DOZABA-584015 format. One record per atom (N, C-alpha, C): residue number from 1; x, y, z. Coordinates in nm, 2 decimals, padded with zeros to 4 digits. Each point is the difference from the previous one (the first is absolute). Layout:
+------+--------+--------+--------+
! lonu !      u !      v !      w !
+------+--------+--------+--------+
!  NUM !      X !      Y !      Z !
...
+------+--------+--------+--------+
This chain:
+------+--------+--------+--------+
! lonu !      u !      v !      w !
+------+--------+--------+--------+
!    1 !  02.43 ! -00.78 !  01.59 !
!    1 ! -00.13 ! -00.03 ! -00.12 !
!    1 !  00.08 ! -00.06 ! -00.14 !
!    2 ! -00.04 ! -00.09 ! -00.04 !
!    2 !  00.01 ! -00.04 ! -00.16 !
!    2 ! -00.08 !  00.04 ! -00.09 !
!    3 !  00.02 !  00.06 ! -00.08 !
!    3 ! -00.10 !  00.13 ! -00.10 !
!    3 !  00.03 ! -00.14 ! -00.12 !
!    4 ! -00.15 !  00.02 ! -00.02 !
!    4 !  00.01 ! -00.10 ! -00.12 !
!    4 !  00.00 !  00.08 ! -00.18 !
!    5 !  00.09 ! -00.02 ! -00.12 !
!    5 !  00.02 !  00.06 ! -00.10 !
!    5 ! -00.02 !  00.08 ! -00.04 !
!    6 ! -00.16 !  00.00 ! -00.01 !
!    6 ! -00.06 !  00.14 ! -00.07 !
!    6 ! -00.08 !  00.11 !  00.14 !
!    7 !  00.06 !  00.01 !  00.11 !
!    7 !  00.00 !  00.09 !  00.05 !
!    7 !  00.14 !  00.08 !  00.07 !
!    8 !  00.09 ! -00.12 ! -00.04 !
!    8 !  00.15 ! -00.02 ! -00.01 !
!    8 !  00.03 !  00.14 ! -00.16 !
!    9 ! -00.09 ! -00.03 ! -00.04 !
!    9 !  00.04 !  00.05 ! -00.21 !
!    9 ! -00.10 !  00.15 !  00.06 !
!   10 ! -00.11 !  00.04 !  00.08 !
!   10 ! -00.02 !  00.09 !  00.02 !
!   10 !  00.07 !  00.09 !  00.08 !
!   11 !  00.07 ! -00.04 !  00.08 !
!   11 !  00.06 !  00.07 !  00.14 !
!   11 !  00.13 !  00.09 ! -00.10 !
!   12 !  00.06 ! -00.12 ! -00.05 !
!   12 !  00.12 !  00.06 ! -00.14 !
!   12 ! -00.06 !  00.14 ! -00.07 !
!   13 ! -00.10 ! -00.05 ! -00.09 !
!   13 ! -00.06 !  00.11 ! -00.02 !
!   13 ! -00.02 !  00.15 !  00.05 !
!   14 ! -00.04 ! -00.03 !  00.10 !
!   14 ! -00.08 !  00.14 !  00.09 !
!   14 !  00.12 !  00.08 ! -00.04 !
!   15 !  00.07 ! -00.07 !  00.12 !
!   15 !  00.15 !  00.06 !  00.00 !
!   15 !  00.08 !  00.03 ! -00.11 !
!   16 ! -00.01 ! -00.03 ! -00.10 !
!   16 !  00.06 !  00.05 ! -00.11 !
!   16 ! -00.10 !  00.11 ! -00.02 !
!   17 ! -00.10 ! -00.02 !  00.01 !
!   17 ! -00.13 !  00.15 ! -00.08 !
!   17 !  00.05 !  00.11 !  00.17 !
!   18 !  00.00 ! -00.06 !  00.12 !
!   18 !  00.07 !  00.12 !  00.04 !
!   18 !  00.09 !  00.03 !  00.01 !
!   19 !  00.08 ! -00.08 ! -00.05 !
!   19 !  00.15 !  00.13 ! -00.01 !
!   19 !  00.02 !  00.10 ! -00.17 !
!   20 ! -00.11 ! -00.05 ! -00.05 !
!   20 ! -00.02 !  00.05 ! -00.10 !
!   20 ! -00.02 !  00.14 !  00.02 !
!   21 ! -00.14 !  00.02 !  00.10 !
!   21 ! -00.06 !  00.12 !  00.02 !
!   21 !  00.09 !  00.05 !  00.14 !
!   22 !  00.10 ! -00.06 !  00.01 !
!   22 !  00.07 !  00.11 !  00.15 !
!   22 ! -00.14 ! -00.05 !  00.11 !
!   23 ! -00.06 ! -00.08 !  00.01 !
!   23 ! -00.07 ! -00.03 !  00.11 !
!   23 !  00.00 ! -00.12 !  00.10 !
!   24 ! -00.04 !  00.08 !  00.11 !
!   24 ! -00.01 ! -00.12 !  00.12 !
!   24 ! -00.14 ! -00.06 !  00.05 !
!   25 !  00.00 ! -00.14 !  00.04 !
!   25 ! -00.12 ! -00.05 !  00.01 !
!   25 ! -00.06 ! -00.02 !  00.15 !
!   26 ! -00.08 !  00.00 !  00.04 !
!   26 ! -00.07 ! -00.02 !  00.17 !
!   26 ! -00.11 ! -00.12 ! -00.01 !
!   27 !  00.02 ! -00.09 !  00.02 !
!   27 ! -00.09 ! -00.04 !  00.07 !
!   27 ! -00.11 !  00.00 !  00.14 !
!   28 ! -00.11 ! -00.05 !  00.00 !
!   28 ! -00.12 !  00.01 !  00.04 !
!   28 ! -00.07 ! -00.10 !  00.02 !
!   29 ! -00.05 ! -00.11 !  00.07 !
!   29 ! -00.04 ! -00.13 ! -00.02 !
!   29 ! -00.10 ! -00.07 !  00.13 !
!   30 ! -00.05 ! -00.02 ! -00.01 !
!   30 ! -00.16 ! -00.04 !  00.07 !
!   30 !  00.05 ! -00.21 ! -00.01 !
!   31 ! -00.10 ! -00.01 ! -00.12 !
!   31 !  00.00 ! -00.17 ! -00.02 !
!   31 !  00.07 ! -00.08 ! -00.03 !
!   32 !  00.11 !  00.11 ! -00.09 !
!   32 !  00.15 ! -00.11 ! -00.05 !
!   32 !  00.11 ! -00.03 !  00.11 !
!   33 ! -00.04 !  00.12 !  00.11 !
!   33 !  00.09 ! -00.07 !  00.12 !
!   33 !  00.13 !  00.04 ! -00.01 !
!   34 !  00.04 !  00.11 ! -00.14 !
!   34 !  00.16 !  00.01 !  00.05 !
!   34 !  00.08 ! -00.03 ! -00.15 !
!   35 ! -00.12 ! -00.10 ! -00.07 !
!   35 !  00.05 ! -00.05 ! -00.11 !
!   35 !  00.05 !  00.03 ! -00.12 !
!   36 ! -00.05 !  00.17 ! -00.07 !
!   36 !  00.03 !  00.07 ! -00.05 !
!   36 !  00.15 !  00.10 !  00.00 !
!   37 !  00.04 !  00.02 !  00.11 !
!   37 !  00.11 !  00.05 !  00.01 !
!   37 !  00.11 ! -00.13 !  00.03 !
!   38 ! -00.03 ! -00.08 !  00.04 !
!   38 !  00.09 ! -00.16 !  00.01 !
!   38 ! -00.01 ! -00.01 ! -00.17 !
!   39 ! -00.10 !  00.00 ! -00.09 !
!   39 !  00.07 ! -00.02 ! -00.17 !
!   39 !  00.11 !  00.08 ! -00.02 !
!   40 ! -00.05 !  00.14 !  00.02 !
!   40 !  00.07 !  00.11 ! -00.06 !
!   40 !  00.17 !  00.02 !  00.06 !
!   41 ! -00.01 ! -00.05 !  00.13 !
!   41 !  00.16 ! -00.06 !  00.05 !
!   41 !  00.09 ! -00.10 !  00.02 !
!   42 ! -00.11 ! -00.10 ! -00.09 !
!   42 !  00.07 ! -00.07 ! -00.07 !
!   42 !  00.10 !  00.01 ! -00.14 !
!   43 ! -00.05 !  00.08 ! -00.04 !
!   43 !  00.08 !  00.07 ! -00.09 !
!   43 !  00.11 !  00.09 !  00.00 !
!   44 !  00.13 ! -00.10 ! -00.08 !
!   44 !  00.09 !  00.10 !  00.02 !
!   44 ! -00.01 !  00.19 ! -00.02 !
!   45 !  00.13 !  00.05 !  00.06 !
!   45 !  00.01 !  00.13 !  00.07 !
!   45 ! -00.10 !  00.11 !  00.04 !
!   46 ! -00.10 ! -00.10 !  00.04 !
!   46 ! -00.17 !  00.08 !  00.00 !
!   46 !  00.01 !  00.07 !  00.13 !
!   47 !  00.15 !  00.02 !  00.04 !
!   47 !  00.01 !  00.13 !  00.10 !
!   47 !  00.00 !  00.12 ! -00.11 !
!   48 !  00.04 !  00.02 ! -00.09 !
!   48 ! -00.04 !  00.07 ! -00.10 !
!   48 ! -00.16 !  00.09 !  00.03 !
!   49 ! -00.04 ! -00.07 !  00.00 !
!   49 ! -00.19 !  00.00 !  00.00 !
!   49 ! -00.07 ! -00.01 !  00.08 !
!   50 !  00.02 ! -00.08 !  00.02 !
!   50 ! -00.09 ! -00.04 !  00.17 !
!   50 !  00.05 !  00.08 !  00.11 !
!   51 ! -00.11 !  00.10 !  00.05 !
!   51 ! -00.01 !  00.10 !  00.13 !
!   51 ! -00.08 ! -00.09 !  00.14 !
!   52 ! -00.08 ! -00.02 ! -00.01 !
!   52 ! -00.05 ! -00.06 !  00.07 !
!   52 ! -00.13 ! -00.14 !  00.06 !
!   53 ! -00.02 ! -00.05 !  00.06 !
!   53 ! -00.09 ! -00.10 ! -00.01 !
!   53 ! -00.07 !  00.04 !  00.17 !
!   54 ! -00.19 ! -00.03 ! -00.06 !
!   54 ! -00.06 !  00.05 !  00.15 !
!   54 ! -00.07 ! -00.17 ! -00.04 !
!   55 ! -00.04 ! -00.08 !  00.14 !
!   55 ! -00.10 ! -00.07 !  00.02 !
!   55 ! -00.10 !  00.01 !  00.08 !
!   56 ! -00.12 !  00.02 ! -00.02 !
!   56 ! -00.07 !  00.10 !  00.06 !
!   56 ! -00.10 ! -00.11 ! -00.02 !
!   57 !  00.03 ! -00.10 !  00.10 !
!   57 ! -00.15 ! -00.09 !  00.00 !
!   57 ! -00.10 !  00.03 !  00.09 !
!   58 ! -00.01 !  00.04 !  00.11 !
!   58 ! -00.10 !  00.10 !  00.04 !
!   58 ! -00.04 !  00.13 ! -00.03 !
!   59 ! -00.15 !  00.03 !  00.04 !
!   59 ! -00.04 !  00.14 !  00.01 !
!   59 !  00.07 !  00.05 !  00.06 !
!   60 !  00.03 ! -00.03 !  00.13 !
!   60 !  00.12 !  00.14 !  00.08 !
!   60 !  00.13 !  00.03 ! -00.06 !
!   61 !  00.06 ! -00.14 ! -00.07 !
!   61 !  00.08 !  00.04 ! -00.04 !
!   61 ! -00.03 !  00.08 ! -00.14 !
!   62 ! -00.09 ! -00.02 ! -00.06 !
!   62 ! -00.02 !  00.08 ! -00.13 !
!   62 !  00.01 !  00.19 !  00.05 !
!   63 ! -00.06 ! -00.03 !  00.09 !
!   63 !  00.00 !  00.17 !  00.07 !
!   63 !  00.09 !  00.01 !  00.06 !
!   64 !  00.09 ! -00.08 !  00.11 !
!   64 !  00.13 !  00.09 !  00.06 !
!   64 !  00.07 !  00.03 ! -00.09 !
!   65 !  00.07 ! -00.13 ! -00.13 !
!   65 !  00.12 !  00.04 ! -00.05 !
!   65 ! -00.06 !  00.09 ! -00.17 !
!   66 ! -00.07 ! -00.03 ! -00.07 !
!   66 ! -00.06 !  00.03 ! -00.08 !
!   66 ! -00.11 !  00.15 !  00.01 !
!   67 ! -00.04 !  00.02 !  00.11 !
!   67 ! -00.05 !  00.15 !  00.04 !
!   67 ! -00.17 ! -00.03 ! -00.09 !
!   68 ! -00.04 ! -00.16 ! -00.06 !
!   68 ! -00.15 !  00.02 ! -00.04 !
!   68 ! -00.07 !  00.01 !  00.09 !
!   69 ! -00.08 !  00.13 !  00.00 !
!   69 ! -00.15 !  00.02 !  00.13 !
!   69 ! -00.06 ! -00.15 !  00.02 !
!   70 ! -00.04 !  00.00 !  00.13 !
!   70 ! -00.01 ! -00.10 !  00.05 !
!   70 ! -00.18 !  00.02 ! -00.07 !
!   71 ! -00.05 !  00.11 !  00.00 !
!   71 ! -00.18 !  00.04 ! -00.04 !
!   71 !  00.05 ! -00.04 ! -00.16 !
!   72 !  00.06 !  00.00 ! -00.06 !
!   72 !  00.02 ! -00.08 ! -00.10 !
!   72 ! -00.03 ! -00.15 ! -00.06 !
!   73 !  00.11 ! -00.04 !  00.13 !
!   73 ! -00.02 ! -00.15 !  00.04 !
!   73 ! -00.14 ! -00.04 !  00.03 !
!   74 ! -00.05 !  00.07 !  00.07 !
!   74 ! -00.14 ! -00.02 !  00.07 !
!   74 ! -00.14 !  00.01 ! -00.13 !
!   75 !  00.03 !  00.13 ! -00.07 !
!   75 ! -00.12 ! -00.03 ! -00.10 !
!   75 !  00.06 ! -00.06 ! -00.11 !
!   76 !  00.11 ! -00.06 ! -00.04 !
!   76 !  00.00 ! -00.08 ! -00.17 !
!   76 !  00.07 ! -00.15 !  00.06 !
!   77 !  00.08 ! -00.01 !  00.10 !
!   77 !  00.07 ! -00.11 !  00.01 !
!   77 !  00.10 !  00.00 ! -00.08 !
!   78 !  00.10 ! -00.11 !  00.08 !
!   78 !  00.13 ! -00.03 ! -00.02 !
!   78 !  00.01 !  00.00 ! -00.09 !
!   79 ! -00.09 ! -00.12 ! -00.09 !
!   79 !  00.04 ! -00.02 ! -00.16 !
!   79 ! -00.14 !  00.11 ! -00.09 !
!   80 !  00.10 !  00.09 ! -00.03 !
!   80 ! -00.11 !  00.10 ! -00.07 !
!   80 !  00.11 !  00.10 ! -00.10 !
!   81 ! -00.04 !  00.03 ! -00.11 !
!   81 !  00.09 !  00.09 ! -00.08 !
!   81 !  00.04 !  00.13 !  00.08 !
!   82 ! -00.12 !  00.04 !  00.10 !
!   82 !  00.06 !  00.14 !  00.04 !
!   82 !  00.06 ! -00.04 !  00.12 !
!   83 !  00.02 ! -00.08 !  00.06 !
!   83 !  00.07 ! -00.07 !  00.13 !
!   83 !  00.15 !  00.00 ! -00.06 !
!   84 !  00.01 ! -00.06 ! -00.11 !
!   84 !  00.17 !  00.01 ! -00.07 !
!   84 !  00.03 !  00.11 ! -00.10 !
!   85 ! -00.05 !  00.06 ! -00.02 !
!   85 !  00.03 !  00.15 ! -00.08 !
!   85 !  00.11 !  00.03 !  00.17 !
!   86 ! -00.15 !  00.07 !  00.09 !
!   86 !  00.08 !  00.02 !  00.12 !
!   86 !  00.17 ! -00.10 !  00.07 !
!   87 ! -00.02 ! -00.10 ! -00.05 !
!   87 !  00.09 ! -00.09 !  00.10 !
!   87 !  00.18 !  00.05 ! -00.13 !
!   88 ! -00.06 !  00.00 ! -00.17 !
!   88 !  00.10 !  00.10 ! -00.08 !
!   88 !  00.03 !  00.12 !  00.07 !
!   89 ! -00.07 !  00.05 ! -00.01 !
!   89 !  00.01 !  00.17 !  00.08 !
!   89 !  00.12 ! -00.02 !  00.14 !
!   90 ! -00.05 ! -00.08 !  00.04 !
!   90 !  00.06 !  00.02 !  00.13 !
!   90 !  00.12 ! -00.07 ! -00.03 !
!   91 !  00.06 ! -00.09 ! -00.04 !
!   91 !  00.15 ! -00.09 ! -00.04 !
!   91 !  00.04 !  00.09 ! -00.07 !
!   92 ! -00.03 !  00.04 ! -00.08 !
!   92 !  00.09 !  00.12 ! -00.10 !
!   92 !  00.02 !  00.12 !  00.06 !
!   93 ! -00.06 !  00.04 !  00.12 !
!   93 ! -00.02 !  00.13 !  00.07 !
!   93 !  00.16 ! -00.06 !  00.12 !
!   94 ! -00.01 ! -00.10 !  00.06 !
!   94 !  00.06 ! -00.06 !  00.15 !
!   94 !  00.14 ! -00.04 ! -00.09 !
!   95 ! -00.01 ! -00.04 ! -00.14 !
!   95 !  00.18 ! -00.05 ! -00.02 !
!   95 ! -00.01 !  00.05 ! -00.06 !
!   96 ! -00.02 !  00.12 ! -00.14 !
!   96 !  00.07 !  00.11 ! -00.07 !
!   96 !  00.06 ! -00.09 ! -00.15 !
!   97 ! -00.06 ! -00.10 !  00.04 !
!   97 !  00.00 ! -00.08 ! -00.18 !
!   97 ! -00.08 !  00.09 ! -00.11 !
!   98 !  00.04 ! -00.06 ! -00.15 !
!   98 ! -00.05 !  00.11 ! -00.10 !
!   98 ! -00.14 ! -00.10 ! -00.04 !
!   99 !  00.01 ! -00.13 !  00.05 !
!   99 ! -00.16 ! -00.05 ! -00.04 !
!   99 ! -00.03 ! -00.12 !  00.09 !
!  100 ! -00.15 ! -00.08 !  00.03 !
!  100 ! -00.02 ! -00.09 !  00.10 !
!  100 ! -00.04 ! -00.06 ! -00.06 !
!  101 ! -00.06 ! -00.14 !  00.05 !
!  101 ! -00.12 ! -00.09 ! -00.02 !
!  101 ! -00.02 !  00.00 !  00.08 !
!  102 ! -00.16 ! -00.07 !  00.01 !
!  102 ! -00.03 ! -00.03 !  00.15 !
!  102 ! -00.12 ! -00.16 ! -00.03 !
!  103 !  00.00 ! -00.08 !  00.08 !
!  103 ! -00.09 ! -00.10 !  00.02 !
!  103 ! -00.10 !  00.06 !  00.11 !
!  104 ! -00.09 ! -00.05 !  00.03 !
!  104 ! -00.11 ! -00.09 !  00.07 !
!  104 ! -00.12 ! -00.05 ! -00.04 !
!  105 !  00.04 ! -00.15 !  00.03 !
!  105 ! -00.17 ! -00.07 ! -00.06 !
!  105 ! -00.04 ! -00.13 !  00.18 !
!  106 ! -00.05 ! -00.06 ! -00.12 !
!  106 ! -00.04 ! -00.14 !  00.10 !
!  106 !  00.06 ! -00.14 ! -00.12 !
!  107 !  00.10 !  00.01 !  00.11 !
!  107 !  00.07 ! -00.14 ! -00.10 !
!  107 ! -00.04 ! -00.19 !  00.08 !
!  108 ! -00.11 !  00.05 !  00.09 !
!  108 ! -00.08 ! -00.12 !  00.05 !
!  108 !  00.09 ! -00.15 !  00.12 !
!  109 ! -00.02 ! -00.04 ! -00.02 !
!  109 ! -00.12 ! -00.06 ! -00.06 !
!  109 ! -00.13 !  00.00 !  00.04 !
!  110 ! -00.01 !  00.11 !  00.13 !
!  110 ! -00.10 !  00.06 !  00.07 !
!  110 !  00.00 !  00.15 ! -00.02 !
!  111 ! -00.13 !  00.03 !  00.04 !
!  111 !  00.00 !  00.16 !  00.03 !
!  111 ! -00.10 !  00.05 ! -00.08 !
!  112 !  00.02 ! -00.02 ! -00.11 !
!  112 ! -00.09 !  00.07 ! -00.16 !
!  112 ! -00.21 !  00.00 !  00.05 !
!  113 ! -00.01 !  00.08 ! -00.09 !
!  113 ! -00.12 ! -00.02 !  00.02 !
!  113 ! -00.08 !  00.08 ! -00.15 !
!  114 ! -00.10 ! -00.03 ! -00.02 !
!  114 ! -00.13 !  00.02 ! -00.09 !
!  114 !  00.08 !  00.12 ! -00.14 !
!  115 !  00.04 !  00.13 !  00.11 !
!  115 !  00.04 !  00.10 ! -00.03 !
!  115 !  00.15 ! -00.01 ! -00.05 !
!  116 !  00.06 ! -00.06 !  00.08 !
!  116 !  00.16 !  00.01 ! -00.01 !
!  116 !  00.04 ! -00.18 !  00.01 !
!  117 !  00.03 ! -00.05 ! -00.12 !
!  117 ! -00.06 ! -00.19 !  00.05 !
!  117 !  00.21 ! -00.02 ! -00.03 !
!  118 !  00.07 ! -00.10 !  00.11 !
!  118 !  00.08 ! -00.04 ! -00.02 !
!  118 !  00.05 !  00.10 ! -00.17 !
!  119 !  00.15 ! -00.01 ! -00.01 !
!  119 !  00.08 !  00.04 ! -00.11 !
!  119 ! -00.02 !  00.13 ! -00.03 !
!  120 ! -00.10 !  00.09 !  00.08 !
!  120 ! -00.01 !  00.11 ! -00.02 !
!  120 !  00.08 !  00.07 !  00.01 !
!  121 !  00.11 !  00.09 ! -00.04 !
!  121 !  00.11 !  00.06 !  00.04 !
!  121 !  00.02 !  00.12 ! -00.09 !
!  122 ! -00.01 !  00.12 !  00.09 !
!  122 !  00.02 !  00.14 ! -00.10 !
!  122 !  00.14 !  00.04 !  00.00 !
!  123 !  00.07 !  00.05 ! -00.06 !
!  123 !  00.12 !  00.06 ! -00.09 !
!  123 ! -00.04 !  00.14 !  00.01 !
!  124 !  00.10 !  00.11 !  00.04 !
!  124 !  00.06 !  00.10 ! -00.02 !
!  124 !  00.12 !  00.01 ! -00.04 !
!  125 !  00.05 !  00.08 ! -00.10 !
!  125 !  00.13 !  00.05 ! -00.03 !
!  125 ! -00.01 !  00.10 ! -00.09 !
!  126 !  00.18 !  00.06 !  00.02 !
!  126 ! -00.01 !  00.10 ! -00.13 !
!  126 !  00.10 !  00.12 !  00.16 !
!  127 ! -00.01 !  00.12 ! -00.04 !
!  127 !  00.04 !  00.10 !  00.05 !
!  127 ! -00.13 !  00.07 !  00.07 !
!  128 !  00.08 !  00.10 !  00.09 !
!  128 ! -00.13 !  00.09 !  00.08 !
!  128 ! -00.05 !  00.11 ! -00.10 !
!  129 !  00.08 !  00.05 ! -00.10 !
!  129 ! -00.13 !  00.00 ! -00.08 !
!  129 ! -00.09 !  00.04 ! -00.07 !
!  130 !  00.04 ! -00.17 ! -00.08 !
!  130 ! -00.10 ! -00.11 ! -00.10 !
!  130 !  00.04 ! -00.12 !  00.05 !
!  131 ! -00.12 !  00.02 !  00.10 !
!  131 !  00.00 ! -00.16 !  00.05 !
!  131 ! -00.09 ! -00.09 ! -00.06 !
!  132 !  00.00 ! -00.15 ! -00.05 !
!  132 ! -00.11 ! -00.07 ! -00.06 !
!  132 ! -00.05 ! -00.09 !  00.13 !
!  133 ! -00.11 ! -00.04 ! -00.04 !
!  133 ! -00.04 ! -00.14 !  00.14 !
!  133 ! -00.10 ! -00.02 ! -00.12 !
!  134 !  00.00 ! -00.18 !  00.05 !
!  134 ! -00.10 ! -00.11 ! -00.06 !
!  134 ! -00.02 ! -00.11 !  00.12 !
!  135 ! -00.14 ! -00.04 ! -00.05 !
!  135 !  00.00 ! -00.11 !  00.11 !
!  135 ! -00.05 ! -00.12 ! -00.14 !
!  136 !  00.15 ! -00.12 !  00.10 !
!  136 ! -00.03 ! -00.16 ! -00.09 !
!  136 ! -00.08 ! -00.09 !  00.08 !
!  137 !  00.00 ! -00.06 ! -00.06 !
!  137 ! -00.09 ! -00.15 !  00.05 !
!  137 !  00.08 ! -00.10 ! -00.06 !
!  138 !  00.10 ! -00.06 !  00.11 !
!  138 !  00.06 ! -00.11 ! -00.09 !
!  138 ! -00.03 ! -00.12 !  00.06 !
!  139 !  00.05 ! -00.15 ! -00.07 !
!  139 ! -00.11 ! -00.10 !  00.05 !
!  139 !  00.13 ! -00.12 !  00.05 !
!  140 ! -00.02 ! -00.11 !  00.07 !
!  140 !  00.09 ! -00.07 !  00.03 !
!  140 !  00.00 !  00.01 !  00.14 !
!  141 !  00.10 ! -00.05 !  00.13 !
!  141 !  00.03 ! -00.01 !  00.12 !
!  141 ! -00.01 !  00.10 !  00.02 !
!  142 !  00.08 !  00.01 !  00.11 !
!  142 !  00.06 !  00.13 !  00.10 !
!  142 !  00.15 !  00.04 ! -00.11 !
!  143 !  00.08 ! -00.07 !  00.05 !
!  143 !  00.18 !  00.00 ! -00.06 !
!  143 ! -00.06 !  00.03 ! -00.20 !
!  144 ! -00.12 ! -00.09 ! -00.05 !
!  144 !  00.04 !  00.07 ! -00.13 !
!  144 ! -00.12 !  00.16 ! -00.01 !
!  145 ! -00.05 ! -00.01 !  00.06 !
!  145 ! -00.04 !  00.19 !  00.03 !
!  145 !  00.10 !  00.07 !  00.04 !
!  146 !  00.12 ! -00.01 !  00.06 !
!  146 !  00.04 !  00.05 !  00.05 !
!  146 !  00.17 !  00.05 ! -00.10 !
!  147 ! -00.01 ! -00.09 ! -00.07 !
!  147 !  00.11 ! -00.04 ! -00.12 !
!  147 ! -00.03 !  00.05 ! -00.09 !
!  148 ! -00.14 !  00.02 ! -00.07 !
!  148 ! -00.08 !  00.08 ! -00.05 !
!  148 ! -00.03 !  00.14 ! -00.01 !
!  149 ! -00.02 !  00.03 !  00.14 !
!  149 !  00.03 !  00.16 !  00.01 !
!  149 !  00.10 !  00.02 !  00.00 !
!  150 !  00.16 ! -00.03 !  00.04 !
!  150 !  00.14 !  00.05 ! -00.01 !
!  150 !  00.00 !  00.02 ! -00.14 !
!  151 ! -00.02 ! -00.12 ! -00.09 !
!  151 ! -00.05 !  00.03 ! -00.17 !
!  151 ! -00.06 !  00.12 ! -00.05 !
!  152 ! -00.09 ! -00.01 !  00.08 !
!  152 ! -00.02 !  00.13 ! -00.09 !
!  152 !  00.02 !  00.10 !  00.07 !
!  153 !  00.01 !  00.03 !  00.11 !
!  153 !  00.09 !  00.12 !  00.06 !
!  153 !  00.13 !  00.05 ! -00.08 !
!  154 !  00.04 ! -00.10 ! -00.02 !
!  154 !  00.15 !  00.04 ! -00.08 !
!  154 ! -00.02 !  00.00 ! -00.15 !
!  155 ! -00.11 ! -00.03 ! -00.03 !
!  155 ! -00.02 !  00.02 ! -00.20 !
!  155 ! -00.02 !  00.16 !  00.00 !
!  156 ! -00.11 !  00.01 !  00.15 !
!  156 ! -00.08 !  00.17 ! -00.04 !
!  156 !  00.11 !  00.07 !  00.01 !
!  157 !  00.09 !  00.03 !  00.11 !
!  157 !  00.13 !  00.02 ! -00.05 !
!  157 !  00.06 !  00.05 ! -00.09 !
!  158 !  00.04 ! -00.09 ! -00.05 !
!  158 !  00.09 !  00.03 ! -00.13 !
!  158 ! -00.05 ! -00.01 ! -00.07 !
!  159 ! -00.16 !  00.03 ! -00.08 !
!  159 ! -00.11 !  00.09 ! -00.05 !
!  159 ! -00.01 !  00.08 !  00.00 !
!  160 ! -00.02 !  00.04 !  00.13 !
!  160 !  00.06 !  00.20 !  00.07 !
!  160 !  00.09 !  00.06 ! -00.04 !
!  161 !  00.08 ! -00.05 !  00.02 !
!  161 !  00.15 !  00.01 ! -00.05 !
!  161 !  00.05 !  00.04 ! -00.13 !
!  162 ! -00.07 ! -00.10 ! -00.12 !
!  162 !  00.02 ! -00.01 ! -00.07 !
!  162 ! -00.08 !  00.16 ! -00.09 !
!  163 ! -00.08 !  00.01 !  00.07 !
!  163 ! -00.16 !  00.15 ! -00.08 !
!  163 !  00.09 !  00.08 !  00.03 !
+------+--------+--------+--------+
């Protein structure tokens, strides 16, 4: 996968921040389908800071690989802040990484609703003890939504490590 220059720069910056903090990162991705992990591993030296990546597109995968409760998924839906927080906790627990970053969203062109339109992406990042979560609404086609989600996820991780 070729990474656009801004994502490449963010991945390199994230790697430097992780090295400075003696930290490792894990990813758990749904709508981005491994693009965050791919971006991180495109940076030279990533074996020093990248621990593991999970692509858990289906609810079954979220439950089996990341220990997300089926009840939580039924109650809130996969594209929700409670679910991405649970995905983050699961990814951190399974991988042993210091910090993690998670995405779940509706990249389109179909699948949206009035409550969760196409472009809705929930992101979680941080440590098990200090997680962060937000919901973004990105514009554009499927590729644009996914690219914006990757950029935002990397930026949030960099800011987190700087604080």
